C-alpha positions, -999 to 999 in steps of 0.1 A, spaced: -8 166 109 27 176 95 7 188 71 -18 205 89 14 223 105 34 226 77 4 250 60 7 275 85 -6 260 118 11 267 148 33 241 173 -4 237 189 -15 219 156 -8 185 166 -36 190 197 -58 209 173 -57 183 147 -72 155 163 -102 175 180 -114 183 149 -113 156 129 -132 135 161 -153 166 162 -150 159 203 -127 181 229 -110 147 236 -87 131 222 -76 92 225 -63 86 257 -90 109 279 -68 141 271 -94 174 275 -76 196 248 -104 221 249 -82 251 265 -59 246 241 -88 250 209 -99 273 232 -68 298 231 -58 294 199 -88 289 181 -86 331 167 -55 323 150 -68 286 142 -100 308 119 -78 335 104 -58 309 93 -83 289 73 -100 317 60 -66 338 52 -42 315 40 -28 320 5 -2 298 -15 32 311 -10 35 307 -52 11 315 -79 -10 289 -101 13 271 -129 35 247 -135 69 248 -120 102 238 -136 129 235 -113 165 235 -123 185 204 -127 206 195 -99 245 196 -108 266 175 -85 303 168 -91 333 146 -76 370 141 -79 363 108 -93 333 84 -101 337 73 -60 333 107 -46 309 117 -76 283 91 -61 293 97 -26 283 134 -30 253 127 -50 238 102 -22 244 133 2 232 156 -14 196 138 -15 199 128 21 205 165 30 175 176 5 151 150 24 149 127 -10 162 97 8 158 73 34 193 61 31 196 38 9 223 42 -20 206 61 -51 218 59 -88 230 95 -106 194 98 -122 210 113 -155 194 127 -189 204 95 -206 194 69 -180 162 85 -177 155 85 -215 164 49 -217 136 42 -191 109 63 -208 115 37 -241 93 13 -218 61 41 -224 46 48 -248 35 78 -232 47 114 -238 77 124 -213 53 150 -207 22 141 -198 6 143 -160 0 109 -142 -12 122 -112 -10 144 -82 12 127 -56 -2 135 -18 2 147 4 12 179 -9 1 176 -42 31 176 -65 26 166 -102 39 137 -112 48 135 -151 59 105 -168 91 120 -166 92 127 -134 79 93 -124 110 76 -150 135 102 -128 126 80 -98 125 51 -110 159 57 -128 177 64 -89 170 33 -75 183 13 -102 149 3 -124 147 -4 -158 122 5 -192 100 -23 -187 89 -14 -152 76 16 -163 41 8 -167 34 -13 -142 49 23 -116 24 39 -138 -3 19 -126 2 14 -98 1 51 -94 -28 57 -114 -44 32 -91 -36 47 -56 -44 83 -68 -77 74 -76 -92 76 -47 -67 112 -40 -84 112 -2 -79 77 11 -44 75 -4 -35 112 12 -51 102 46 -27 66 41 11 89 41 -6 111 67 -21 91 92 -4 78 124 -8 47 114 11 25 98 -12 15 71 4 9 34 -3 -4 0 12 -38 -13 1 -44 -46 -1 -73 -62 1 -80 -99 -14 -101 -125 -10 -109 -160 22 -126 -178 45 -87 -171 46 -101 -139 69 -130 -149 87 -108 -177 98 -83 -151 102 -101 -124 83 -104 -99 78 -132 -72 49 -152 -69 66 -181 -45 92 -192 -25 98 -161 -2 70 -141 -13 71 -108 8 104 -105 12 133 -100 -7 143 -128 -43 173 -129 -58 157 -145 -87 128 -123 -87 145 -81 -83 112 -64 -98 91 -64 -71 120 -50 -45 126 -19 -79 95 -9 -81 87 -8 -42 115 16 -38 107 34 -65 67 40 -56 84 50 -20 105 76 -36 74 88 -58 56 98 -29 82 117 -10 102 136 -37 69 145 -56 45 144 -29 64 154 -1 61 129 24 85 134 48 88 115 84 74 132 113 63 163 88 38 153 65 43 114 73 30 110 112 34 76 120 36 66 157 55 38 146 68 25 111 60 -5 91 91 -20 77 73 -25 43 74 12 37 108 12 32 102 -5 -6 65 -9 -2 48 -41 -12 55 -54 -49 41 -92 -55 25 -113 -80 4 -143 -81 6 -179 -88 -15 -178 -116 0 -209 -135 -8 -234 -103 -36 -214 -88 -69 -237 -87 -88 -205 -85 -94 -171 -104 -66 -145 -98 -76 -112 -79 -76 -91 -105 -106 -118 -122 -122 -113 -89 -122 -73 -91 -137 -74 -128 -106 -76 -152 -107 -100 -178 -85 -133 -173 -47 -125 -188 -48 -90 -183 -15 -68 -169 -30 -54 -140 -28 -42 -108 -47 -44 -72 -42 -25 -41 -46 -40 -8 -40 -16 26 -23 -31 54 -1 -32 83 18 -63 74 19 -94 81 17 -127 103 28 -161 95 3 -184 100 14 -225 108 -14 -245 98 -16 -273 73 -50 -287 59 -58 -315 73 -87 -329 92 -120 -315 79 -124 -286 58 -147 -265 83 -121 -274 111 -90 -262 91 -115 -231 79 -118 -223 115 -84 -227 123 -77 -201 102 -103 -176 111 -87 -181 149 -56 -168 134 -82 -139 122 -96 -128 155 -66 -112 173 -74 -71 179 -58 -45 153 -62 -8 152 -77 -10 118 -104 -43 123 -135 -11 123 -122 19 110 -145 9 84 -171 -21 75 -194 -28 51 -186 -2 24 -162 -27 1 -129 -17 18 -109 -51 25 -101 -65 58 -66 -77 51 -57 -105 28 -52 -140 32 -20 -157 9 -19 -195 4 5 -217 -19 -11 -232 -45 -8 -269 -29 -33 -250 0 -57 -237 -27 -54 -269 -47 -65 -291 -12 -90 -270 -8 -108 -268 -43 -105 -304 -45 -130 -301 -18 -153 -279 -33 -141 -251 -13 -144 -220 -42 -131 -187 -28 -168 -172 -23 -169 -206 -1 -138 -200 12 -146 -164 20 -181 -169 38 -173 -198 58 -143 -174 74 -168 -147 78 -188 -174 98 -162 -184 119 -137 -153 126 -165 -137 157 -161 -122 186 -187 -123 216 -197 -89 228 -170 -86 257 -143 -91 236 -151 -55 220 -153 -38 250 -122 -54 264 -100 -48 234 -116 -20 217 -105 15 233 -135 36 245 -126 63 223 -131 42 193 -166 28 206 -181 59 211 -169 75 180 -159 53 155 -179 16 157 -214 37 157 -201 59 125 -182 36 108 -198 0 117 -232 5 123 -241 -34 120 -218 -44 150 -241 -24 175 -268 -44 180 -247 -70 189 -225 -51 211 -264 -41 226 -282 -77 223 -245 -89 241 -246 -115 215 -220 -141 215 -206 -140 179 -198 -105 157 -185 -110 127 -154 -93 121 -160 -95 83 -188 -90 67 -197 -88 45 -178 -116 30 -161 -97 -3 -141 -74 28 -111 -104 26 -89 -110 -4 -75 -144 -12 -46 -145 -28 -25 -174 -41 8 -169 -40 40 -184 -18 63 -214 -15 50 -247 -27 48 -262 14 19 -273 30 31 -255 66 23 -222 63 3 -188 55 3 -158 58 -21 -128 60 -17 -95 56 -31 -73 83 -60 -50 74 -53 -16 68 -79 9 53 -84 28 18 -72 26 -19 -91 -10 -25 -87 -14 -64 -74 -28 -97 -56 -10 -127 -51 -21 -162 -15 -21 -171 -18 4 -203 -15 -9 -235 27 -16 -237 51 0 -264 60 -15 -295 95 -23 -281 80 -43 -257 97 -76 -270 129 -60 -271 133 -45 -242 125 -84 -228 153 -97 -244 176 -66 -233 167 -77 -198 176 -112 -204 208 -105 -219 214 -83 -186 204 -103 -158 202 -135 -178 168 -157 -186 134 -151 -167 141 -175 -141 119 -204 -140 121 -214 -101 94 -209 -86 
């Protein structure tokens, strides 16, 4: 709605836009917006048919910003104040992206600094390799992070419509990025203790998450309350979620291989989510009972449970430690068998749908987006699958070495996929050696 308004529509756009989106004159909650639609219809049609861009076509190269201060402390403060004033910062401290630092960051890629990587939603800013390096420099990044950041940007913008909607929606969806391959450990992305949260041993994920958020804000123009319209935020949106998979200890294929890439490939996979749930579960009793208990955690109603069904979009991701996975694998459970078991056990009776799904979703979303559910509703079925087909749930092996908990990335929508990291530069080994000098040896802790 902020983009709608920003393109020249008036203050009535938050009322008109849902009506157009839902193809109805009644928005969620039952409010009748027909009087507002009728009052502004001529202006709406005129704006849609006569709108012109404020600038001509072509690449705009803005002037470089110069900030001064009496000493280093004042200079850094002035830089951060300048960024906040221009809506280029969420308030966390930023590092000055000097030409020297950006040039250093660019040693992490073989790509030309002027190569266009992607158009970044919601406003369509052009992300060159250099601009991406600038954003990485601002959040304290290093050259060896750049290939993974570029791969994540290529992946998310591959389906521009989904990624753009996820940034503009009133929902709280955000991408979780899973990194596979040797590069994950080389650049210190966590797959073990405390995964999904901060790690002093593995700072790479937090820095990459902040860098990606900086790209969508500073290049794409995603500004909360103007172009990013979440009713409630998501803590993950501060730095987004970058994590690795515990490939060394996992008994199963990594997620990147599930998605079609060769084992050992450096890759990023996107999972849309609105946050995580911690499950208290231990693998005891029969495996069937254990799967049923996991499925019970997956049955709670969410805003995105039925955003789309059967179209390949993930219905969240189940995270389990290698110890959990090994217990299941020893009992003969593959990922495929586990997904099928979860689909069979994670069901609702028709009465639960009517209890938890708002009427406007029942009337509008379900028939269009999840038509396979309708026969079960009409027949008052006692068991309608919440996951269908089974591949809608992702299984990721990660987490600390205790069989007490699992975690569930709550259901989001859009931008599922995997992207291979481009060929690393010839100086890659030197970059990793320099990182070990600067940061200490690559950790051996989980």
